[in-house]
Steps between C-alpha positions, in 0.01 A plus 500: 500500500546857621808596697591836648741716300639624832565139602683433173711814551581390855596153378712632211692737727558232766611245240736748332647636824494173699347672801159601630666791683673638189181454295308693766752786485481516122118503495461724807315225691569308818658152495175374656302642207736334251464168681121541506482574123718201416302275738176599324661435162613154609148425625350611168746288301498211751881475485794603716708768330778526758682274740505720810822444690624673816702776335402474136235403250560265209276461198328168447476346153157662459640827634782497244249447221279787618804723562607465137154602383451790739850636444452498124147640527586793726810577291282517188252726679777734616648508150160578347435776752844652438439490125163667538645770725766572237259475208256737667750785460652386170362552150663318209446689175565321171506711186681575174870586500428841348238607756714368786818678390350825372216565745461270800853457633586873477177580688535248784668744738202733470261214577709376794514846656120523493446135602790390722307195625469349149790330323491455123698247295503554123577226251455471126331229298170401348393221736217591737597389850210363705652608831245696702715811516633501143376773270546440125518829305468408134533665158227380268235556238234732640236352268530161673550618859212560739456880528496477881849345492664780300737738677581717200442510126827559320589768249814522287720783376850569384782602736866571457823588672553865591752544218259397222395782266149435363570729203732239352231234459378626165846508341693212659337174615554437870496177699161430652478219753171325558378169640406164356344313791604146591132438570350482152149542641570861597398773255795662324612846610285744295788642297303520175222695673756732659670569165164581342393724789825696476516507118829313492627201304712198584751647253590755767632224726726197513276268702662254739312267733557349844282255689466731803429872515769541764772410249375745239491783754853424617627473143342831397673674790834334421499559124330841504216344304124484540268248662133436434362367824258523787444849639473344847854364497669819386343775709741463791793538258336799333450671835866433582608650164652172390256468211309760305162514332467679171145632507377216283151358542485184710263223396288261705563128469312182585760427768450545872643427842267286709469273803295184436185503717612827658170554678533171690801612704387601847809467717567844646867515391416388146225762476739769628761404240244481218365846581853639507588326172196639318595853608862437397404380153246779451780752564725343239 
């Protein structure tokens, strides 16, 4: 059985407000039109929905049953529409703690100034949210990731606080912070390859490990030590003279930043953010 959506809206408003006149005002119709819609609905359903009294209308048993359904249905529709309106301008980005703290969050003002109609929420974690407007930015093994999903291949180098004197490395071992990933499937940071490329030995360093690059970077700055980490994460600090590079040779790794199925995102705000993010990472 097909019934008019307009008739259901007229009925729902009249049942909720207890008046054909008030329902007409709410829906920008005439009371006659409201009465006509409800009369057609009653004919379709072959039931009376209202007891029509001189100065008021009262729902029948059938009317009360339909009122519960229409009220719940239209409320759900309004809630869904409101959620979609909000979601259309909101992107939820999930990523690693290090990328969020070192790159994304400090850069959000720049993105917002260029895209004031797009809101971005950043959270950390490894779970991939299936929400339509959630963008998972992951750190993974480039040999197992689809090339089209990769945002940036990662290289590693050594960085230190401004007070660190590189000339002391050969005479006095210095603390070197690096990372041992929680995710055992990730390739290790290429410290051995870096040492070989720069003709150095582990004997030059006291190696200490954290489970996130962010902690090693912070610790190197606090203790005037060194950190072996992603060149992406440190460039903002280098530009701000909070960390220094030492002219050593960086090395490529098998690690990368990527978005699973990146090419499948076609929502305009997601595409805008992805394009901005790729430029941001390429500059770091």
